[in-house]
N, C-alpha and C positions, 0 to 999 in steps of 0.2 A: 449272871444273866444278862448283863449289857453286852457282854463278848458274844454270848449265844446271836443275841439281837442282831450285832454289827454281822457276824458269819451268815446270818440265815439273808439279811439285806444285800449283801455283796453277791450271794449264792443266786439271788431274785434278779439283780441286775444282770447277773452274768448269762442265766437263761434268757431272759428276754431280747439282750443283745444277739445272742444265738439263733434265737428262733427269728427276730428281724432279718438277719444276715442270711437265713435259708430263704425265708419268704420272698426275698429281693431277688436272689440267686434263681429262684423257682419262676419268679416272674419274668425275668430276662431270658429265661429259656422258652417261656411261654411266648414272648414278644420275636422268638428267632423266626425268621420267614421260612414257609414250609416249601421245600424242594420242587422247582418249575423245570427243570431239564432232563432229559431221558436222551440215552444214545444207547444205540444198540445194535445187536446183527441178526437178522431172520433167515433161518432157512426153508426152502420149501420142502416139508413132508410129504405133499404128495407126489412131489416128483422123486422124492428119495424112493417112495412105495413103487410107485411107477418103473423105476430105473431097476430095482429087486427083480420086478416080474421079465422086464425086457431081456435081463440077462438070461433068463430060463428058456426063453423062447428064440432068443438072438444068440449068436457067437460072441458077440461082444455090443455092450452099449454103455456108454458114460453119461449119464442123466443127473444133473443137478442145479440148483438155483440158491444164490445167496443175495441177501440185500440189506446194507448199512442204513440207519435209518434216524432221525433226531425228530422229537417232540418239544415242544416250548409251552408250555402250561400259561393260559391267557387267564382264567377263572378256576376256581376250584373244579367245575366240572367241563370246560371247554378248553380245546389245546387245538395248535396249529402245528405242521410238522412237515419234512421231506425226505425222500427216500431215492438212492439208487438201487439199481437191480443187475443182475447178470443171471442168463441162464444158459444153460451147455445143454444139447440132446445130441448125442454123438454116436450114431450105430454104424453098420459095414459099411453101407455104400454110400451114405452121405452124413453130414452133419451141419448143426444150425446153432446158431448161438446168438442172443439178444441182450443189448443194452437196452435200460430203461431207465427214466426219472420222473418223479410227482410229487406234487403237494398234496397233503390233505389235511382233513379238519376232522375233529374226534369229541365225541362228547359221551361223559361217563359217569360214573358215581361210586363211592365206596360203599363196599360193605362187611360183613364179617371174615370174608375170605381175601378182599383187595380191593381190585378195581375193576368194574365191568365196563364196557365200552362198546360202540359202534362208530364207524368212521367211513370217512367218503373220501375219494382220490379223484384227481385228474392228472394226467400226464402224458407222456410221448416214449414209444418205444420204438426199435428197429428190429430186424430180422436180416443176419446174413447167411447166405446158403450156399456150401459147397457139396459139388456131387459128383462121383467118379462111378460111371455105370459101364458095363459091358454087354452090348446088346448086338445079337447075330453077329459076334465075334469081331464086334468094331469098339473101340475103346472110346468113350463119350466124356467129357468133363466140362463142366460148365459153373457158373456162378452167379446168384443173384441177389438181390437185397431189396429190401420193401420197407416203407416207411408207416406207422402208425398214431392216431390219435387215440389214447388209452384211458378208459375211465371204468371204476368199479368201487365196490364197498366190501367191509367187513365188520365183524363183530368178534369180539373175544373178551378174555380174562386176564389180568395181569396179578401175578403173585409177587408181593414184595417183601424182601428178608431184611428191610433195615429201616431205622426209626430214628429222626426223620432221612430220606434218601437211604441208599446203600446198592443192593444186587439186587435186581429182581428177572424173573421169568415170566414170558408171555404165550400165550394159546390163543390163536385166532383161526377162523375159517372165513374165506370172502369169495364174493363172484366177479369176475373181470369179462371187459369185453374191449375189442378194438376195432378203429374204422381207419383204413387207407388203403394203400395199393396192394397189387395182386401178385404175391411171391414167385408165382409162374408165369406172370404176363408176358416176360422175356423167353419162355422157354420154346416158343413156337408150337412144332406135332408133342414134343415131349410132354405137353401140357395134359396130353389126353393117358399120358401114362400112369400105373399105378403110383408110383414114386410121387408124381407130383398130387396125387389124391392125398396120400399120407400125408408130406409136409404140408398141405392146406389143413389138415384136421391136427397136425401137432400145432400148428401155429395158433389156430382158434379155440383147442381145448387144452394147451399145458404152456405153452410161451406168452403169448398176448393175452390170452380171454380164457375162461374157463374157471371150474371152481377151484382155488387154492388153498392148502394149509399152510399155515406158518407157527414156528417155533422161535422165539426170540429170545436171546439172553441179552441183558444190558444194564446199565448202572442211572441211576437215580440220583440226581443233586441239584 
């Protein structure tokens, strides 16, 4: 009888010690800070679709945009970040490419599907144009560039596949606008040609401003 009591007492001590260790380990995990950093690469989905359309109506078109970005959480709902961007719009007679940089502030909230957010952005962008045209059997070549103050915002949703941290995919759509120099101000009489009108439209609607779609792949840590 005494032996059974001692065995039961020893088993009880063992279970209590194990339970305490497990509880402490769980508390340590709970105290782990939540991931605050995100690095990602965004692809312009609107340009991808536009490029497919242009390849149907044009002989050759290379159109795409990418933007690496970083985001840092300040609170559970508020974060700040920065991004770089590159866009190329290359068709038969002329090509344009743009570099941009911007700072952003984001507000979001968690839900059952992940993280929904709205974001505002301020930044800088430039446009470089190179054109080769043949008018009235005369070959013309010209280059131009312009600089813009750029601003806008977007809303979207982030799907996270690691807890805490890990791989994530983000879908977003936004509207952007730019104020700055006239790309065709240096063109002289050429500014009245159809190409110049098209270039200004591309600048306003696709490269600097317009409605943009973003598909981002990144990592949260």
